LUMLO-746316 format. One record per residue (C-alpha): residue in three letters; x negated, y negated, z. Coordinates in steps of 0.2 Angstrom, whole numbers, plus 2048, in hexadecimal, padded with zeros to 3 digits. Each point is the difference from the previous one (the first is absolute). Example, Ala and Ser with C-alpha at 12.3 -4.5 7.8 and 13.67 -1.06 7.14 Angstrom:
<nodes>
ala7C2816827ser7FA7EF7FD
</nodes>
This chain:
<nodes>
met8007FF801pro7F87EF7FAleu80A7FA80Cpro8007FF814pro810808808gly80A7EE805leu8087F27FEgly7FE7F47F0val8057EF7FDgly8017F97EDtrp7F67F1804arg8067ED7FDpro7F67F0809gln8117FC806leu7FD81080Aala7F17FE807thr7FF7F8811ala80F811806leu7F480D7F7ala7F27F8809glu80A805811arg8028127FBasp7F680E809asp80580E7F4leu7FF7FA7EFala7F880C7F5phe8017F97EFval8027F27F5glu8087FF7EDleu7FD7F27F5ile8097FF7EEala7F38007F5glu8057F27F5gly8007F480Eval7ED802804asp7F27F77F9pro7F080C7FEasp7F67F17FDarg8057F7812pro7FD805812leu80F808807pro8097F580Eval7F5800812ala811806809leu8008117F3ala7F0803802arg7FF7FE812leu80C80F802gly7F580C7FEval80980B7F5pro80480D7F0met8057F47F3val80D8087F2ala7FF7F77F0his8118037FCgly8087FD7EBval80D7FA7F9arg7FC7F97F0leu7F78117F6ser80F8087F8leu7F9811803gly8118077FAgly8017F47EEval7FB8097F1glu7F67F37F9pro7EE802807leu7F97F780Fasp7F97F07FFpro7ED802801ala7FF7ED809arg80E80580Bval7F7811804ala7EE7F7803arg8097F480Aphe80780D80Cval7F1808801arg7F57F0807val80F7FD80Aala7FE812806gln7EC7FC805his8037F2805leu80980480Fasp7F6812802ala8118087FEpro7FE811806leu8118057F5val80B7F57F3ser8128027FCglu80B7FD7F1his8138057FBala80680E7F5ala8097F17F6phe7FF7F47F2val7FE7EC801arg8007FD7EBala8048057EFgly8017FA7F0gly7F57EE805ala8107FE80Cglu7FC7FE814ala80C80680Agly7F97F9810his80580D80Bleu7FD814801leu80B8097F5pro804813802val7FA80C7F2pro80A80E7F8arg7FD80F80Cser7FB80B7F0arg7F380B7FCala7FC7F27F3ala7FD7F180Dleu7F580F80Aarg7F57FD7F2val8017EF7FDleu7FD7FE814thr7F280E801arg7F77F77F1asn8007EF806ile7FD807812arg7EF80A7FAser7F97F17F7leu8017F580Ethr7F980F80Bala7F28017F7glu7FC7ED804leu801801813ser7F580780Dval80D80480Bpro80F809800leu8127F97FAala811805809val80F7FB7F3glu8107FB80Aasn8138047FCpro8087EF7FAala80F7F6805ala80F8057F2leu8107F8800leu80380A7EFarg7FB8117F9trp7FD8037EDpro80D80E7F9asp7F380D7FAasp7F8806811glu7FB812800leu7F9800811asp8047FE810glu7F67F080Bala7F580D809ala7FF80D7F2phe7F77F17F6leu7F57F980Bthr7FB80F803glu7FA8047F0leu7F97EF800ala7F680680Bglu7F88107FAarg7FD7FA7EDthr7F77EF807gly7F8804814ala8067F3806met8097FD811leu80F7F9805leu8087F0807leu811807807asp80C7F0802val80B80480Eala80B7F17FAasn8018037F0leu806811803tyr80C7FA80Agly8067F57F1asp8018107F7val80980880Aval80E7F4803asn7FE7F97EBhis7FF80F7F8gly80780D80Bthr7EF80B805asp80180A80Dpro7F17FD80Casp7FF80F808arg7FC8097EFphe7F47F47F9leu7F6804813ala8018117FEala7F88027EFphe7F47EE804pro7EF8057FCtrp7F97FC80Fglu7EE802800arg7FF7F47F3val8057F480Bala7F57F0801tyr80A7F480Cleu8147FA803his8087EF7FCile8107FA809ala8087ED7FFgly80F7FA802gly80F7FD7F4val8137FB7FCala80E8077FBala80A7F67F4his8108037F4gly7FC814805leu7EE8037FBtyr7EF7FD80Bhis7F67F27FDasp7ED805803ser7FD7ED805his7F280080Eala8077F3806his80C80680Dpro7FE80A810val7FF8137FCarg80F807803pro80580E80Dglu80580E7F1val7ED7FC7F8leu7F7801814asp80B811800leu7FA8067F1leu7ED7FE803arg80380C811ala80680D7F4val7F17FE7F3ala7F57FF812asp806810802his7F98087F3trp7F07FD804pro7FA80780Egly7F47EF807pro8017EF7FCleu7FF7F97EEpro7FA7EF7FAcys80E7F3800leu8017F07FAleu80F7F1802glu8047F67F2arg8067EE804asp7FD7F37F2ala80D7F3803his80C7F8810leu7F180480Bpro809803811pro7F97F8811val7F4807806asp80680980Fglu80C8087F3phe7F38067F7his7F880980Bala80F806806glu8028087EEleu7EE8087FFasp803809811ala8138087F7val7F58047F0ala7F380880Bgly80C80A80Bala8088057F4ala7F08077F4gly7FC80880Eleu7F17F7804thr8017FC811arg804812804pro7F280B80Agln7F480A7F5ser7FC810803asp7F380A7FAasp80A8097F3his8027EE7F8pro7F77F97F2thr7F57F1801ala7F97F97F1ala7F180E802thr80580C803ala8117FF7F2ala7F17FB7F1ala7F6811805gly81080B7FBpro8118037FFile809801811pro80C80F807gly8117FC7F8ala7FD7F57F2arg8058077F0val7F08037F4arg8027FE7EDval7F680C7F7gly7F57F87F1ile7FB7F280Easp7EF7FF809ala8057F480Fasp7EE7FC803leu7FF7F67F0val80A7F17FAgly8007F47F1glu7FA8117F3asp8068087F4leu80580D80Aval80D80B7F9asp7FF8057EAala8147F97FEgly7FF8027EEpro7FF7EF7F6val8037F1807asp8027F87EFala8148017FAgly8038017EEpro8017EF7F6gln814803800val803804812asp7F67EF803ala8077F67F4glu811805806leu7FD7FD813leu7F67EE7FCala8107FC7F6gly80A803810gln7F47F580Bile8007F37F4ala8128017FEleu802800813val7F57F1806arg8077F67F2thr811803806leu7FD7FA810thr7F77F17FDala8087F87F1gly8107F980Bglu8148037FCasp7FE7FF7EDser7F680F7FEala80480F7F7asp80A80F807ser7F680B80Cpro7F780D7FBala80980F7FCgly80480980Fphe7FD7F4810ala80D7FA809ala8057F07FDasp8047FB813arg7EE806803ile7FA7F67F4glu8057F1804ala7FE803814thr7EE8017FBarg7FF7F37F6ala8087F580Eala7F280780Aleu7F27FC7F6ile8067ED7FFasp803800813lys7ED807801arg7FB7F17F5arg80A7F580Bleu7FA805811ala7EB7FC7F7val8067F07FCser8087FB811glu7EF80780Chis7F77F47F2trp8097F07FFpro80D802810ala8057EC7FFleu8058057EDala80A810806glu8097F380Bthr8087F97F1pro8137FE800gly80680F7F4phe7ED8097FEarg80780F804asp80D8027F0gly7F67F47F7phe7F2807800ala8068127FAala8087F47F1val7F17FC7FBval7F4811802ala80C80C7F8arg7FB7FA7EFleu7ED7FD804pro7F680F800pro7F5802811thr7EE7FA7FFthr7FB7F780Ethr80A7F7811trp7FA7F07F9ala8068027F0asp813805809ala7FC7EE80Chis7FD7F57F3ala80F8067F2tyr8097FE810ala7FB7EF805gln8027FA7EEthr8128047FEhis8057FB810tyr7F17F1804gly80F7F4803ala80580A810leu7EF802807gly7FC7F5810val7EF7F9803glu7F980F808ala80280C7F3arg7FA7F37F3ala7F180180Bglu7FE812801leu8017FF7EAleu7F37F3802leu7F480A80Bala80180E7F5ala7FB7F87F1thr7F07F9808ala7FB80F808gly7EF8097FDarg7F97EF7F8arg7F47F5806trp8077EF7F6ala8148007FCleu80E7F1801ala8118077FDgly80E7F5800ser814800800arg80A7EE7FDarg81380A800gly8087F9812gly7F17F6804leu7ED8027FCleu7F780C808val7ED8027FCala7F4810805ile7EE7FB7FEarg7F280C806leu7F07FB805pro7EF806801leu7FD801815leu8107F7802gly80B80F7FBleu8147FB7FCleu8077F17FFile8117FF7FFleu8087ED7FEgly8117FF800arg80E7EF7FBarg8158027FEarg8067F87F3arg80B7F1806gly8127FF7FE
</nodes>
């Protein structure tokens, strides 16, 4: 096991003080795309003195198109920068045909998708010097041509690639609510000997669906599922809480971490029969299911001869066409073409709304004054529904241009600050509603000067 069994947390600068107070923190996880490999790590992060995992969200391992070499190279550099003992990504895709979804989308649980994932995972692990763990993603919709259930799909993926698995318990709970997955059957069939660590997060139920928001407390039902997961492994596993937005007060955050640790069995007394990071790495434990063909001492190698990993051109073309159609349907707005064949229209709409809401929350986090504009929620949704996702700044700028007359001076100042960021010399101004000027100068920093319009 590359990680020590214990409690982990997704690193956020706002959590630095709270995390420094924990004496049971075993590791942290950082979103790889948010780490600059050319800059020193934050002092508060380095002082924690715990292993750091690089967690990717943009490689698109499930995409038919080849991995972007620049993204792979950066991912590898981030892992080296963090001295990560492990990296992780998702069995999902995020782009197709030049279009970005701005979110992790599920792949069909088919053998064609397995071949694509196998090819891309082998390509990635060839560049890595540490193990890769692949996560089961959250999904409001499912493809119509599934051939395997989720446990069988992940098991075969691990066998084909030698990759480890990251089991997201909250995503599994979402599958139970949204797709009728039988949790007992899943847990009985899951290849526990391949698990690197667990994820758990909060979510919210809306319109009969469970949304993995990472912005709400962990629900009691998800903690119950975590207890069931812990019962399938005779000793503690590394378990990480993801909390990305709407961060609670420190006392509530500590209480949530304590509840997760308790449900995961991290606070239970350990006997000699319970594996530690050292004993588990030495070989299979009693009672764990060991699948034929996997050498448990090796990770990240082409361990299993699973046959050819390249699908035929026709199969690849069909899967790629489906991925392109799904991404364009989810990002093209209300005037898009009919949904891809076989997908439930209500799930398409729910996913589209969730993607827009995710973009709105990202803008709100970076420009809180902009988000206080009257009618922001509905106005933002109307603007970005026809604007394919690119960057959070592009979303904020598009909304501001359309609703500039409604913006307060604080919101306009936020936008000017963003427009001058990263420059030594800059001058930006706005004349609507009065003169507002942002000046950035060496040594002096940023100055914002304003004068309201009379009358």
